[in-house]
MARBA-3410 file (N, C-alpha, C, O; in Angstrom, 1 decimal):
218
170.7,41.7,67.1,171.0,43.1,66.6,170.4,43.3,65.2,169.9,44.4,64.9 ~ 170.4,42.2,64.3,169.9,42.4,63.0,168.4,42.8,63.0,168.0,43.6,62.2 ~ 167.6,42.1,63.9,166.2,42.4,63.9,166.0,43.8,64.4,165.0,44.5,63.9 ~ 166.8,44.3,65.4,166.6,45.6,65.9,166.9,46.6,64.8,166.2,47.6,64.7 ~ 167.9,46.4,64.0,168.3,47.3,62.9,167.2,47.4,61.9,166.8,48.4,61.4
166.6,46.2,61.5,165.5,46.1,60.6,164.3,46.9,61.1,163.6,47.6,60.3 ~ 164.0,46.8,62.4,162.9,47.5,63.0,163.1,49.0,62.9,162.2,49.8,62.6 ~ 164.4,49.4,63.2,164.7,50.9,63.1,164.5,51.4,61.7,164.0,52.5,61.5 ~ 164.9,50.6,60.7,164.8,51.0,59.3,163.3,51.1,59.0,162.9,52.1,58.3 ~ 162.5,50.2,59.5,161.0,50.2,59.2,160.4,51.5,59.8,159.6,52.1,59.1
160.8,51.8,61.0,160.2,53.0,61.6,160.6,54.2,60.9,159.8,55.1,60.7 ~ 161.9,54.3,60.5,162.4,55.4,59.7,161.6,55.6,58.4,161.3,56.7,58.0 ~ 161.4,54.5,57.7,160.7,54.5,56.4,159.3,55.1,56.6,158.8,55.9,55.8 ~ 158.6,54.6,57.7,157.2,55.0,58.0,157.2,56.5,58.3,156.3,57.2,57.8 ~ 158.2,57.0,59.0,158.2,58.4,59.4,158.5,59.2,58.1,157.9,60.3,57.9
159.4,58.7,57.3,159.7,59.5,56.0,158.4,59.5,55.1,158.2,60.6,54.5 ~ 157.7,58.4,55.1,156.5,58.4,54.3,155.5,59.4,54.8,154.8,60.1,54.0 ~ 155.3,59.5,56.2,154.4,60.4,56.8,154.8,61.8,56.5,153.9,62.7,56.1 ~ 156.1,62.1,56.6,156.6,63.4,56.3,156.3,63.8,54.9,156.0,65.0,54.5 ~ 156.5,62.8,54.0,156.3,63.1,52.6,154.9,63.4,52.3,154.6,64.3,51.5
153.9,62.7,53.0,152.5,62.9,52.8,152.1,64.4,53.2,151.4,65.1,52.5 ~ 152.7,64.8,54.4,152.4,66.1,54.8,152.9,67.2,53.9,152.3,68.2,53.6 ~ 154.2,66.9,53.4,154.8,67.9,52.5,154.0,68.0,51.2,153.8,69.1,50.7 ~ 153.5,66.8,50.7,152.7,66.9,49.5,151.4,67.7,49.8,151.0,68.5,48.9 ~ 150.7,67.4,50.9,149.4,68.1,51.2,149.6,69.6,51.3,148.7,70.3,51.0
150.8,70.0,51.9,151.0,71.4,52.0,151.1,72.1,50.7,150.8,73.3,50.6 ~ 151.6,71.4,49.6,151.8,72.1,48.3,150.6,71.9,47.4,150.6,72.4,46.3 ~ 149.5,71.3,47.9,148.3,71.0,47.1,147.3,72.1,47.4,147.3,72.7,48.4 ~ 146.3,72.2,46.4,145.1,72.9,46.7,144.2,72.1,47.6,144.5,70.9,47.8 ~ 143.2,72.7,48.1,142.3,72.0,49.0,141.7,70.8,48.4,141.5,69.7,49.0
141.2,71.0,47.1,140.6,69.9,46.4,141.6,68.8,46.1,141.2,67.6,46.2 ~ 142.8,69.1,45.7,143.8,68.1,45.4,144.2,67.3,46.7,144.3,66.1,46.7 ~ 144.3,68.0,47.8,144.6,67.4,49.1,143.5,66.4,49.5,143.8,65.4,50.0 ~ 142.2,66.9,49.3,141.1,66.0,49.7,141.1,64.7,48.9,141.0,63.6,49.4 ~ 141.4,64.8,47.6,141.5,63.6,46.7,142.6,62.7,47.1,142.5,61.5,47.1
143.8,63.4,47.4,145.0,62.7,47.8,144.7,61.8,49.0,145.1,60.6,49.1 ~ 144.1,62.3,50.1,143.8,61.6,51.3,142.7,60.6,51.1,142.7,59.5,51.7 ~ 141.7,60.9,50.3,140.6,59.9,50.1,141.1,58.7,49.4,140.7,57.6,49.7 ~ 142.1,58.8,48.5,142.7,57.6,47.9,143.4,56.8,48.9,143.7,55.6,48.6 ~ 143.8,57.3,50.0,144.5,56.6,51.0,143.5,56.1,52.1,143.9,55.6,53.1
142.2,56.3,51.9,141.2,55.9,52.8,141.1,56.8,54.0,140.7,56.3,55.1 ~ 141.4,58.1,53.9,141.3,59.0,55.0,140.4,60.1,54.6,140.1,60.5,53.5 ~ 139.8,60.7,55.7,138.8,61.8,55.6,139.6,63.1,55.9,139.9,63.3,57.1 ~ 139.7,64.0,55.0,140.4,65.2,55.2,139.3,66.2,55.6,138.7,66.9,54.7 ~ 139.0,66.4,56.9,138.0,67.3,57.3,138.4,68.7,57.0,139.5,69.1,57.2
137.4,69.5,56.5,137.8,70.9,56.2,138.2,71.7,57.3,139.0,72.7,57.1 ~ 137.8,71.4,58.6,138.2,72.1,59.7,139.5,71.6,60.3,140.1,72.3,61.2 ~ 140.1,70.5,59.8,141.3,70.0,60.3,142.2,69.6,59.1,142.3,68.4,58.9 ~ 142.7,70.5,58.3,143.3,70.2,57.0,144.6,69.5,57.1,145.0,68.9,56.1 ~ 145.3,69.5,58.3,146.6,68.9,58.3,146.6,67.6,59.0,147.6,66.8,58.9
145.5,67.3,59.7,145.5,66.0,60.5,144.3,65.2,59.9,143.2,65.2,60.6 ~ 144.5,64.5,58.8,143.4,63.7,58.3,143.0,62.5,59.3,143.8,62.0,59.9 ~ 141.7,62.2,59.3,141.2,61.2,60.2,140.7,60.0,59.4,140.2,60.1,58.3 ~ 141.0,58.8,59.9,140.5,57.6,59.2,139.0,57.6,59.1,138.3,58.0,60.0 ~ 138.5,57.1,57.9,137.0,57.0,57.8,136.5,55.9,58.6,137.0,54.7,58.4
135.6,56.1,59.5,135.1,55.0,60.4,134.4,53.9,59.6,133.6,54.2,58.7 ~ 134.6,52.7,59.9,134.1,51.5,59.2,132.6,51.5,59.2,132.0,51.3,58.1 ~ 132.0,51.6,60.4,130.5,51.4,60.4,129.8,52.5,59.6,128.9,52.2,58.8 ~ 130.2,53.7,59.8,129.6,54.8,59.1,129.8,54.7,57.5,128.9,54.9,56.7 ~ 131.0,54.2,57.2,131.3,54.0,55.8,130.4,52.9,55.2,130.0,53.0,54.0
130.1,51.9,55.9,129.3,50.8,55.4,127.9,51.3,55.1,127.3,50.9,54.1 ~ 127.4,52.2,55.9,126.0,52.8,55.7,126.1,53.7,54.5,125.2,53.7,53.6 ~ 127.1,54.5,54.3,127.3,55.4,53.2,127.4,54.6,51.9,126.8,55.0,50.9 ~ 128.1,53.5,52.0,128.3,52.6,50.8,127.0,52.0,50.3,126.7,51.9,49.1 ~ 126.1,51.7,51.3,124.8,51.1,50.9,123.9,52.1,50.2,123.3,51.8,49.2
123.9,53.3,50.6,123.1,54.3,50.0,123.6,54.7,48.6,122.9,55.0,47.7 ~ 125.0,54.8,48.5,125.6,55.1,47.3,125.4,54.0,46.2,125.1,54.2,45.1 ~ 125.4,52.7,46.7,125.2,51.6,45.8,123.8,51.6,45.3,123.5,51.2,44.2 ~ 122.8,52.0,46.2,121.4,52.0,45.8,121.1,53.1,44.8,120.3,52.8,43.8 ~ 121.6,54.3,45.0,121.1,55.4,44.2,122.1,56.0,43.2,121.8,56.8,42.4
123.4,55.5,43.3,124.3,55.9,42.3,124.5,57.4,42.2,124.7,58.1,43.3 ~ 124.4,58.0,41.0,124.6,59.4,40.9,123.4,60.3,41.3,123.4,61.5,41.1 ~ 122.4,59.7,41.8,121.2,60.4,42.3,121.5,61.0,43.7,120.8,61.8,44.2 ~ 122.6,60.5,44.3,123.0,61.0,45.7,124.5,61.3,45.7,125.3,60.6,45.1 ~ 124.8,62.2,46.5,126.3,62.6,46.7,126.5,62.5,48.2,125.9,63.3,49.0
127.4,61.6,48.6,127.8,61.6,50.0,128.9,62.7,50.3,130.0,62.6,49.7 ~ 128.5,63.7,51.1,129.3,64.8,51.3,130.5,64.5,52.3,131.6,65.0,52.1 ~ 130.2,63.8,53.3,131.2,63.4,54.2,130.8,62.2,55.1,129.6,61.9,55.2 ~ 131.8,61.4,55.6,131.5,60.3,56.5,132.5,60.5,57.7,133.7,60.4,57.5 ~ 132.0,60.7,58.9,132.8,60.9,60.1,132.2,60.1,61.2,131.1,59.5,61.1
132.9,60.0,62.3,132.4,59.3,63.5,131.0,59.8,63.9,130.9,61.0,64.2 ~ 130.0,59.0,63.9,128.6,59.3,64.3,127.9,60.2,63.3,126.8,60.7,63.6 ~ 128.5,60.6,62.2,127.9,61.5,61.3,128.1,61.2,59.9,129.2,60.8,59.4 ~ 127.0,61.2,59.1,127.0,61.1,57.7,126.2,62.2,57.1,125.1,62.5,57.6 ~ 126.6,62.8,56.0,125.8,63.7,55.3,125.8,63.4,53.8,126.8,63.1,53.2
124.6,63.5,53.2,124.4,63.2,51.8,123.4,64.2,51.2,122.5,64.7,51.9 ~ 123.6,64.5,49.9,122.8,65.5,49.2,122.1,64.8,48.1,122.8,64.0,47.3 ~ 120.8,65.1,47.8,120.1,64.6,46.7,119.2,65.7,46.1,119.0,66.7,46.7 ~ 118.7,65.4,44.9,117.8,66.4,44.3,116.4,66.3,44.9,116.1,65.2,45.5 ~ 115.7,67.3,44.8,114.4,67.3,45.5,113.4,66.3,44.9,112.6,65.8,45.7
113.6,66.0,43.6,112.7,65.0,43.0,113.0,63.6,43.5,112.2,62.7,43.3 ~ 114.2,63.4,44.1,114.5,62.0,44.6,114.5,61.9,46.1,114.7,60.8,46.6 ~ 114.2,63.0,46.8,114.4,63.0,48.3,113.4,62.0,49.0,113.8,61.4,50.0 ~ 112.2,61.8,48.5,111.3,60.9,49.1,111.8,59.5,49.0,111.8,58.8,50.0 ~ 112.2,59.1,47.9,112.7,57.7,47.7,114.0,57.5,48.5,114.1,56.4,49.2
114.9,58.5,48.6,116.1,58.3,49.4,115.7,58.2,50.9,116.3,57.4,51.6 ~ 114.8,59.1,51.3,114.4,59.1,52.7,113.7,57.7,53.1,114.0,57.3,54.2 ~ 112.9,57.2,52.2,112.3,55.9,52.5,113.4,54.8,52.7,113.3,53.9,53.5 ~ 114.4,54.8,51.8,115.5,53.9,51.9,116.3,54.0,53.2,116.6,53.0,53.9 ~ 116.5,55.3,53.6,117.2,55.5,54.9,116.4,55.0,56.1,116.9,54.4,57.0
115.1,55.2,56.0,114.2,54.7,57.1,114.1,53.1,57.1,114.3,52.5,58.1 ~ 113.8,52.5,55.9,113.5,51.1,55.9,114.8,50.2,55.8,114.8,49.2,56.4 ~ 115.8,50.7,55.2,117.0,49.8,55.0,118.1,50.2,56.0,118.9,49.3,56.5 ~ 118.3,51.5,56.3,119.4,51.9,57.2,118.9,52.0,58.6,119.7,52.1,59.6 ~ 117.5,52.0,58.8,116.9,52.0,60.1,116.9,53.3,60.9,116.8,53.3,62.2
117.1,54.4,60.2,116.9,55.7,60.9,115.4,55.9,60.9,114.7,56.0,59.9 ~ 114.8,56.0,62.1,113.3,56.0,62.2,112.6,57.3,62.5,111.4,57.4,62.5 ~ 113.4,58.4,62.6,112.7,59.7,62.9,113.6,60.8,62.5,114.9,60.7,62.3 ~ 113.0,62.0,62.3,113.8,63.2,62.0,113.9,64.0,63.3,112.9,64.3,64.0 ~ 115.1,64.4,63.7,115.3,65.1,64.9,115.1,66.6,64.7,114.7,67.4,65.6
115.4,67.1,63.5,115.1,68.5,63.2,115.2,68.7,61.7,115.6,67.8,60.9 ~ 114.7,69.8,61.2,114.8,70.2,59.8,115.3,71.7,59.8,114.7,72.6,60.5 ~ 116.4,71.9,59.1,117.0,73.3,59.1,117.1,73.8,57.7,117.0,73.0,56.7 ~ 117.4,75.1,57.6,117.6,75.6,56.2,118.8,76.5,56.2,119.3,77.0,57.2 ~ 119.4,76.7,55.0,120.5,77.6,54.8,120.2,78.4,53.5,119.8,77.9,52.5
120.3,79.7,53.7,120.0,80.6,52.5,121.3,80.9,51.8,122.3,81.3,52.3 ~ 121.3,80.7,50.4,122.4,80.9,49.6,122.0,81.9,48.5,121.7,81.5,47.3 ~ 121.9,83.2,48.8,121.4,84.2,47.8,122.3,84.3,46.6,121.8,84.6,45.5 ~ 123.6,84.1,46.7,124.5,84.2,45.6,124.2,83.2,44.5,124.4,83.5,43.3 ~ 123.8,82.0,44.9,123.5,81.0,43.9,122.0,80.8,43.7,121.6,79.9,43.0
121.2,81.7,44.3,119.8,81.6,44.2,119.2,80.3,44.6,118.4,79.7,43.9 ~ 119.7,79.8,45.8,119.2,78.5,46.3,119.0,78.6,47.8,119.6,79.4,48.5 ~ 118.1,77.7,48.3,117.9,77.5,49.7,118.1,76.0,49.9,117.5,75.1,49.3 ~ 118.9,75.7,50.9,119.2,74.3,51.2,118.3,73.9,52.4,118.2,74.6,53.4 ~ 117.7,72.7,52.3,116.9,72.1,53.4,117.6,70.9,53.9,118.0,70.0,53.1
117.9,70.8,55.2,118.6,69.6,55.8,117.8,68.9,56.8,117.3,69.6,57.8 ~ 117.6,67.6,56.6,116.9,66.8,57.6,117.9,66.1,58.4,118.8,65.4,57.9 ~ 117.9,66.2,59.8,118.8,65.5,60.6,118.1,64.3,61.2,117.2,64.4,62.0 ~ 118.5,63.1,60.7,117.8,61.8,61.0,118.5,61.0,62.1,119.7,61.0,62.1 ~ 117.7,60.4,63.0,118.3,59.5,64.0,117.5,58.3,64.2,116.5,58.0,63.4
117.8,57.5,65.2,117.1,56.3,65.5,116.9,56.0,67.0,117.8,56.2,67.8 ~ 115.6,55.7,67.3,115.3,55.3,68.7,115.3,53.8,68.9,115.5,53.3,70.0 ~ 115.2,53.1,67.8,114.9,51.6,67.8,116.1,50.8,67.6,116.2,49.6,68.0 ~ 117.2,51.3,66.9,118.4,50.5,66.6,119.5,51.0,67.5,120.0,52.1,67.4 ~ 120.0,50.1,68.4,121.0,50.6,69.4,122.3,51.0,68.7,123.0,51.9,69.1
122.6,50.4,67.5,123.9,50.7,66.8,123.8,52.1,66.3,124.9,52.7,66.0 ~ 122.6,52.7,66.1,122.5,54.0,65.6,122.2,55.0,66.7,121.9,56.2,66.4 ~ 122.3,54.6,67.9,122.0,55.5,69.0,122.7,56.9,69.0,122.1,57.9,69.4 ~ 123.9,56.9,68.6,124.7,58.1,68.5,124.8,58.7,67.1,125.5,59.8,66.9 ~ 124.2,58.1,66.2,124.4,58.5,64.8,123.4,59.6,64.4,122.2,59.6,64.8
123.9,60.5,63.5,123.0,61.5,62.9,123.3,61.4,61.4,124.4,61.5,60.9 ~ 122.2,61.2,60.6,122.3,61.2,59.2,121.7,62.5,58.7,120.5,62.7,58.8 ~ 122.5,63.4,58.1,122.0,64.6,57.5,121.7,64.4,56.1,122.6,64.2,55.2 ~ 120.4,64.6,55.7,120.0,64.4,54.3,119.6,65.8,53.8,118.7,66.5,54.4 ~ 120.3,66.3,52.8,120.1,67.6,52.3,119.6,67.7,50.9,119.8,66.8,50.1
118.9,68.7,50.5,118.5,69.0,49.2,118.4,70.5,49.0,118.4,71.3,50.0 ~ 118.4,71.0,47.7,118.4,72.4,47.5,117.2,72.8,46.6,116.8,72.0,45.7 ~ 116.6,73.9,46.8,115.5,74.4,46.0,115.8,75.8,45.5,116.6,76.5,46.0 ~ 115.1,76.2,44.4,115.3,77.6,43.9,114.9,78.6,44.9,114.0,78.4,45.7 ~ 115.6,79.7,44.9,115.4,80.8,45.8,114.8,82.0,45.0,115.5,82.5,44.0
113.7,82.5,45.4,113.1,83.7,44.7,113.6,85.0,45.3,113.6,85.1,46.6 ~ 114.0,85.9,44.5,114.5,87.2,45.0,113.3,88.0,45.7,113.5,88.7,46.7 ~ 112.1,87.8,45.1,110.9,88.4,45.7,110.0,87.3,46.1,109.2,86.8,45.3 ~ 110.2,86.7,47.3,109.5,85.5,47.7,108.0,85.7,47.8,107.5,86.7,48.3 ~ 107.3,84.7,47.4,105.8,84.6,47.7,105.6,83.1,48.2,105.1,82.3,47.4
105.9,82.9,49.5,105.8,81.5,50.0,104.5,80.8,49.7,103.4,81.3,50.0 ~ 104.7,79.6,49.1,103.5,78.8,48.8,103.1,79.0,47.3,102.3,78.2,46.8 ~ 103.5,80.1,46.7,103.1,80.4,45.3,104.2,80.7,44.4,104.0,81.3,43.3 ~ 105.4,80.3,44.8,106.6,80.4,43.9,107.4,79.1,43.7,106.8,78.1,44.1 ~ 108.6,79.2,43.2,109.3,78.0,42.8,110.1,77.4,44.0,110.7,76.3,43.9
110.0,78.0,45.2,110.8,77.5,46.3,109.9,76.4,47.0,109.3,76.6,48.0 ~ 110.0,75.2,46.4,109.1,74.1,46.8,109.9,72.8,46.8,110.9,72.7,46.0 ~ 109.5,71.9,47.6,110.1,70.6,47.6,109.1,69.6,48.2,108.3,70.0,49.0 ~ 109.2,68.3,47.9,108.3,67.3,48.5,108.4,67.2,50.0,109.6,67.2,50.5 ~ 107.3,67.1,50.7,107.4,66.9,52.1,107.8,65.5,52.5,107.5,64.6,51.8
108.5,65.3,53.6,108.8,64.0,54.1,107.9,63.6,55.3,108.2,62.7,56.1 ~ 106.7,64.3,55.4,105.8,64.1,56.5,105.3,62.6,56.5,105.1,62.1,57.6 ~ 105.1,62.0,55.3,104.6,60.6,55.3,105.7,59.6,55.5,105.5,58.4,55.6 ~ 107.0,60.1,55.5,108.1,59.2,55.7,108.5,59.3,57.2,108.7,58.2,57.8 ~ 108.7,60.5,57.7,109.0,60.7,59.1,108.0,61.6,59.7,108.0,62.8,59.4
107.1,61.1,60.5,106.0,61.9,61.1,106.5,63.1,61.8,105.8,64.1,61.9 ~ 107.7,63.0,62.4,108.2,64.0,63.3,108.6,65.3,62.6,108.9,66.3,63.2 ~ 108.5,65.3,61.2,108.9,66.5,60.5,107.7,67.5,60.5,107.9,68.6,59.9 ~ 106.5,67.1,60.9,105.3,67.9,60.7,105.5,69.4,61.1,105.2,70.3,60.3 ~ 106.0,69.6,62.3,106.2,71.0,62.8,107.5,71.6,62.3,107.5,72.8,62.1
108.5,70.8,62.1,109.8,71.3,61.6,109.6,71.9,60.2,110.2,73.0,59.9 ~ 108.9,71.2,59.4,108.7,71.7,58.0,107.9,73.0,58.0,108.1,73.9,57.2 ~ 106.9,73.1,58.9,106.1,74.3,59.0,107.0,75.5,59.4,106.8,76.6,58.9 ~ 107.9,75.2,60.3,108.8,76.3,60.7,109.7,76.7,59.6,110.0,77.9,59.4 ~ 110.2,75.7,58.8,111.1,76.0,57.7,110.3,76.8,56.6,110.9,77.6,55.9
109.1,76.5,56.5,108.2,77.2,55.5,108.1,78.7,55.8,108.3,79.5,55.0 ~ 107.8,79.0,57.1,107.7,80.4,57.4,109.0,81.2,57.6,109.0,82.4,57.3 ~ 110.0,80.5,58.0,111.3,81.2,58.2,112.2,81.3,56.9,112.9,82.3,56.8 ~ 112.0,80.4,56.0,112.8,80.4,54.8,111.9,80.6,53.5,112.4,80.9,52.4 ~ 110.6,80.3,53.6,109.7,80.4,52.5,109.7,79.2,51.6,109.2,79.2,50.5
110.2,78.0,52.1,110.1,76.7,51.4,108.8,76.1,51.6,108.4,75.8,52.7 ~ 108.1,75.8,50.5,106.8,75.2,50.6,107.0,73.7,50.4,107.6,73.2,49.4 ~ 106.5,72.9,51.4,106.6,71.4,51.3,105.4,70.8,50.7,104.3,70.7,51.4 ~ 105.5,70.4,49.5,104.3,69.8,48.8,103.9,68.5,49.4,104.8,67.6,49.6 ~ 102.6,68.3,49.7,102.2,67.1,50.3,102.0,67.1,51.8,101.5,66.2,52.4
102.5,68.2,52.4,102.3,68.4,53.8,100.9,68.6,54.1,100.2,69.4,53.5 ~ 100.3,68.0,55.2,98.9,68.1,55.4,98.4,69.4,56.0,97.2,69.7,56.1 ~ 99.4,70.2,56.5,99.0,71.4,57.3,100.0,72.5,57.1,100.7,72.9,58.1 ~ 100.2,73.0,55.9,101.3,73.9,55.6,100.9,75.3,56.0,100.7,76.2,55.1 ~ 100.7,75.6,57.3,100.4,76.9,57.8,101.6,77.5,58.6,102.5,76.8,58.9
101.5,78.8,58.9,102.5,79.4,59.8,102.5,78.7,61.1,101.5,78.2,61.6 ~ 103.6,78.7,61.8,103.7,78.1,63.1,104.1,79.1,64.2,103.5,79.0,65.3 ~ 105.0,80.0,63.9,105.4,81.0,64.9,105.1,82.4,64.6,104.8,83.2,65.5 ~ 105.1,82.8,63.3,104.8,84.2,62.9,103.3,84.5,62.9,102.5,83.6,62.8 ~ 103.0,85.7,63.1,101.6,86.1,63.0,101.0,85.8,61.6,101.7,85.9,60.6
99.7,85.6,61.6,99.0,85.3,60.3,99.1,86.4,59.3,99.1,86.2,58.1 ~ 99.2,87.6,59.8,99.3,88.8,58.9,100.7,89.2,58.5,100.9,90.3,58.1 ~ 101.7,88.3,58.7,103.1,88.6,58.4,103.2,89.0,56.9,102.7,88.2,56.1 ~ 103.7,90.1,56.6,103.8,90.6,55.2,105.2,90.8,54.7,105.4,91.2,53.6 ~ 106.2,90.6,55.6,107.6,90.8,55.2,108.2,89.5,54.6,107.5,88.4,54.6
109.4,89.5,54.1,110.1,88.3,53.6,110.3,87.4,54.8,110.4,87.8,55.9 ~ 110.6,86.1,54.5,110.9,85.1,55.5,112.1,85.6,56.4,113.1,85.9,55.8 ~ 112.0,85.6,57.7,113.0,86.3,58.5,114.3,85.6,58.6,115.3,86.2,59.1 ~ 114.5,84.3,58.2,115.8,83.7,58.3,116.6,83.8,56.9,117.7,83.3,56.8 ~ 116.0,84.6,56.0,116.8,84.8,54.8,117.8,86.0,55.0,117.5,86.8,55.9
118.9,85.9,54.3,120.0,86.8,54.6,119.6,88.3,54.3,120.3,89.2,54.8 ~ 118.7,88.5,53.4,118.3,89.9,53.1,117.2,90.5,54.0,116.8,91.6,53.7 ~ 116.8,89.7,55.0,115.8,90.2,55.9,116.5,91.3,56.8,117.6,91.0,57.4 ~ 115.8,92.4,57.0,116.4,93.4,57.9,115.3,93.9,58.9,114.1,94.1,58.5 ~ 115.6,94.0,60.1,114.7,94.5,61.1,114.4,96.0,60.8,115.4,96.8,60.7
113.2,96.4,60.7,112.9,97.8,60.4,113.4,98.7,61.4,113.3,98.5,62.6 ~ 114.0,99.8,61.0,114.5,100.8,61.8,116.0,100.7,62.1,116.5,101.5,62.9 ~ 116.6,99.6,61.6,118.1,99.4,61.9,118.8,99.4,60.5,120.1,99.3,60.6
END
């Protein structure tokens, strides 16, 4: 009987602690709640604010390696099952990408995408990296992001919207970077063939994936 009573008390205490955690998170701001759960080793995903998920061990070990190597030159944005995202400055992106390739064993880029942030005058470039050669990384995607200045009146290739190319680190970015160049106006310095890929050569409008692009007549 005594052991059963102790077990009941233990379950009750755990339940009370869980309820206390949820009550605390409900009264916090989003930033405070994120810090609260991170201190407990949990990932408070922005799309699931009430049900924090444990940070997966394998992915965390990869994130810890890159954080240990680059310190404040890199910011790990999130660590989730099969997904890691990190942001670095454009002047550091080549060194970070080489480390991800050589030490973490991500051997290719699956895609390169862009996000236009006109309010902050920035364009974000995101490389989605994977691995064909390491079985442990078969389901993993490492998103490596950087931001570049956004020109209100773009002149692609001749303005400040530039970043080093990763063509010599991941060969597969060759066409992806060209597409990002013409759709967002980001010029990739060091790319061996920075020409248009999909648009006509006489394209004279702003890059069509920018938020201020409008189809004529609408």
